[in-house]
N, C-alpha and C positions, 0 to 999 in steps of 0.2 A: 402611450401604454405599451406598444410593441417593443420599443427600445428599452423600456424599464424591465420588461419580462426577460428580454435577451440578456441584459446585464445581470439580472438575478439568477438566471440559469447558468451563466458563465461563472458567477461567484460560487454557486453550489457545486459546479464541476471542479473548480480548483480546490474547494474544501474536501470534496470526495477523493480527489487524487492524494491529498495529504493524508487523509484518514486511511486510505487503502494501502499506501506505501509506508506508512509509519511503523507498524509492527515489525515487518521484515527488516527494515533498516535499523530499528532500535536493537532488535535481537542480534543482527549481524555486527553492529558496532560494539555491543557489550561483549559478545563472544570473541570478536577480534582483539579487543583490549585484553581479555583474560588470556588468550593464546599468546599474545605478544609479551605479556608479563611472564608467562610460563617459559617461553622461548628465551627471554632475557635471563631468567633465573637459572635455566639449565644449559644455556649456551647452545641450544639446538637452533640451527639456522636453516631449517627446511622450509622452502617457500610454499610447498603444497599442503603443509599441515594447516596453516591458517586458512587457506582457500577451501580445503575439504571440510573443515569444521563449520565454516560460515555457510558453505553450500548446503550441507545437511541441515543446518539450523534454519535456513530460509525455506527450504523445501518442507521441513516439518511444520514450520509456522504457517505456511500457506495451506498445508493439508489440514491442520487443526482449525484454522480460522477461515477456511474456504467457504463454508456455508454462510457465515456472517458477511464475508467480503462480497460474495455473489449476491446476497440479499440486498446489500447496499446499492449495488449496481442496478439490480432489477427495480428497486424502489425509485432510483433516479430516472431510469428509463421510463417508468410509468408516469413520473412527473412530467417528463418531456412530452410524451404522447398526449397527456391530458391538456397540456398547454397548447399543443398544436391543434387539438380538437376544438378548444375554445377559440383559437384564432380563425378557424374555418367556419365558425358559427354552428358547429354540431353539438 
């Protein structure tokens, strides 16, 4: 039972990592593609343009989704603490 719960918590942790990192990565990828198309169309070869746009987009995404992201982490932490409490017989 102990090994089964550990594997279940590990699986939940990996899913949580994908869930938390998904929105910033998707936003950054989409905006990077848009900026790359814009740079190709206008022949602007400025390296910092793409980086700056993606940086602001990721920061804005984290600010907007911060409450939900932290709520997911707190919920997973509570699950871990409840599992530890059950193991100790409390």
